[in-house]
C-alpha positions as CSV (number, residue, x, y, z in Angstrom):
1,M,0.7,13.2,11.2
2,R,-3.0,12.8,10.5
3,M,-5.1,14.6,8.6
4,K,-7.7,17.2,10.0
5,L,-10.9,19.1,8.8
6,A,-11.4,22.5,11.4
7,G,-9.7,20.0,14.4
8,Y,-11.6,16.3,13.2
9,P,-10.2,13.3,12.3
10,I,-10.7,12.6,8.5
11,V,-11.4,9.1,7.9
12,T,-12.4,6.4,4.9
13,V,-15.1,4.4,6.1
14,E,-15.8,0.9,4.4
15,W,-19.0,-0.3,5.1
16,I,-22.2,-2.7,3.8
17,D,-25.2,-0.3,2.8
18,S,-29.0,-1.9,2.6
19,T,-30.3,-2.6,-0.6
20,S,-33.4,-3.2,-2.5
21,R,-34.9,-4.5,-5.7
22,P,-38.5,-2.7,-7.1
23,G,-40.8,-5.1,-8.3
24,W,-40.6,-8.9,-8.1
25,N,-37.5,-10.9,-8.0
26,Q,-36.0,-13.9,-7.1
27,V,-34.1,-14.4,-3.5
28,D,-30.7,-12.9,-4.3
29,R,-28.5,-13.9,-1.1
30,D,-25.0,-12.4,-2.8
31,A,-26.1,-8.8,-3.1
32,E,-24.1,-7.2,-0.9
33,L,-23.3,-3.0,-1.7
34,R,-20.0,-2.4,-0.2
35,V,-19.2,1.2,0.1
36,V,-16.0,3.7,0.7
37,S,-16.7,7.2,2.4
38,V,-14.4,9.8,3.1
39,G,-15.2,12.4,5.7
40,A,-14.3,14.4,9.0
41,L,-15.3,12.0,12.3
42,I,-17.7,14.1,14.1
43,Y,-19.3,12.0,16.5
44,S,-18.5,8.2,18.0
45,S,-19.9,5.8,19.6
46,K,-20.3,1.9,20.6
47,D,-23.6,2.1,18.3
48,R,-22.5,4.0,15.1
49,I,-20.5,6.8,13.8
50,I,-21.1,10.3,12.5
51,I,-19.0,11.7,9.4
52,T,-19.5,14.6,8.1
53,K,-18.0,16.4,4.1
54,S,-18.2,20.2,5.4
55,V,-17.7,21.9,8.6
56,A,-18.5,25.9,8.8
57,L,-16.2,28.1,10.6
58,G,-18.4,30.1,12.4
59,R,-17.4,32.2,15.6
60,P,-16.0,30.8,18.6
61,S,-19.0,31.6,21.0
62,E,-21.6,29.8,18.1
63,A,-22.2,26.2,18.2
64,Q,-20.4,24.6,15.2
65,S,-22.4,23.4,11.9
66,F,-22.3,20.3,10.0
67,H,-23.1,20.0,5.9
68,S,-23.9,16.5,4.8
69,Q,-23.6,14.5,7.8
70,M,-23.9,10.4,7.8
71,H,-24.7,8.5,10.1
72,I,-23.5,5.1,9.9
73,P,-24.2,2.0,12.6
74,R,-21.2,0.1,13.7
75,C,-22.4,-3.2,12.6
76,A,-22.3,-1.9,9.1
77,I,-18.4,-0.8,9.0
78,R,-15.9,-3.7,7.8
79,K,-12.6,-1.0,7.9
80,M,-12.0,2.4,9.2
81,R,-9.1,4.5,8.8
82,Y,-7.6,7.5,9.5
83,L,-5.9,9.4,6.9
């Protein structure tokens, strides 16, 4: 059975982040920042996903609020696993 947060599936996402270095540097073609994030999957499209750390449990008539939303482009995702 998959884990959920307020009805949203919990996922781990391994993705490649953009990186930069301050000042003058030589080209580093191997600089790759792999990141693993965990959160509730609140949106998914062919272009991106959105995960969040927290979901506000309001009244049924109220729109849900989410804290710390992270938008990850699909082209950056290497792996995604449902928990």
